[in-house]
Structure formats: structure tokens, C-alpha cells
N, C-alpha and C positions, 0 to 999 in steps of 0.2 A: 737487317732492318730496312734496307732500301725497297725490297719487294712489299713489305708491309705498308710503308709510306705511300708507295705507288697506288696500291689498292685503296687505301683510305682517301687519298686525294681524288681518285677517280670517282669515289662515291660521295664526294663533298658537294657535288652540283646536283640540284633537283632534276634537271633535264637528263643527266646521265643515269640517275636512279630510275626515272620514268622509262628510259630506253630499256633498261634491264627488265623492268616489269612487263613491258610490251613484248620483249623477246622471250619471256617465259611462256607467252601464249602461242607464238609461232615464229618461224624464221621470216625475216623481213628485209626488204631492200631500203635504201636511203629514202626513196620517194614515199614509201609507206610510213616510215618513221616520221618524216617531215609532215606528211598529211595528218597523222595522229596528233603530233605535238604542236603543229602550227608554228614552227620555227624555220629559219632559213636552211637551205641545203648545206652551205658551208658550216653552219653551227652543228648540224647533225653529223656531218663527216668528221669534224674536229672532235666531237664527243665520242664517236665510235673509235677513232684512232686512240684516244686516251684510254678508253675501256679495253681496247685490244692490247695496248702496251702493259696494262695492269693484269692481263690474263683473265679478264672477265668475259670477253667477247671474242669470237672467232668468225671467219668468213670463208665462203666458198664461191668461186667464180663459176657461173654456169652460163655459157654463151655471153650475151650482153649483160646479164644480171650479176650483181655481187650481192649474195645473200648472207645476212648476218644472223648469228645465233649465239646462244650462251655457250661459253667455253666449258670444257669438261673439268677444269680446275687442276689438271695435271701439272701445269707449269708453276702453280703457286698454291701452297696450302691455305694461305690467307684468302685468296680468291675463291677457292673451293668452299671454305667455311662460310664466307659471306654469301656466296651464291646459294648455298644450301639454306641458310637462315632467311635470306630475302624471299624465298618461296612462301614463307609464312608471315612475312611482315608487309605492312602497308595496304593489304587488300581492303581494309575498312576505311582507308583514306578516301574522301570523296573525289579528289582529283584523279587519283590512281584508278579507282573503280570506274570513273567516267571514261578514262582512256581505254581500259580493258573492254568496256562495252562497245567501243568503236571498232575494235579489231575485226570482227566478222564482216564489217561493212567497208573495209579498206580494199579498194579495187586497184590493184597494181597497174593495170593497163590504163585506167583512167587517170590515176595520180601521176603516172610517168608520161602522159600524153602520147600513148601508142594507139 
């Protein structure tokens, strides 16, 4: 039951759900997610940590970058099920569709001041 509760708690925050919807589009760093969501870096990092602990998100370090992506769901059947369903949910939500439209215009170098 603990794993189920972890996944449900992770999905109980709108910003965490938006992060998952953004990561459906492409792998992103904290700066890109922060730029899309217009929330603070610590808020994005905290949300990503909670999503990671629930088995919904994973990351890979590449040089200076930490790239986040949707997990494969192998660590939790609850995470796998919800990630699969989330692909088909909320695309018609105006806020989510607005975020998804921003994705092609997120410039990592600009957002991270490089």
C-alpha cells in the first residue's frame, strides 16, 4: 500500500502533474521546467524529487546537465499504470495544452543563462 500512496501523493499537486505532461514531450532540465511553469527552481527540484521517489520520473546526468524524463514504470505497477493513462488525460485542459505549446520554444541555453 505504501507505493500506491506515494504515487497518489505525487500526483496530488497540479505542478507535479504539469511536470509529467511536459516530460511526455521531451527530456528536460530543471531550468526548462522552471521556464515553462514559471515557478521557482527549489519548487521544481522538490517536485521532481517527489516524482522520482514515487517511481514516476528518472534522471540522467550528462556533463553539467541533469536531464529528467518519465520513468519506465518498472519500480512500481501503480506508477506504470498512471503514466500510461496520463498520456491520454488532460491534453484538452487549457493550461496543460498551453504548456505543451511552449515546449518547442524552450531554449535550454537561454533559460540556464549559458
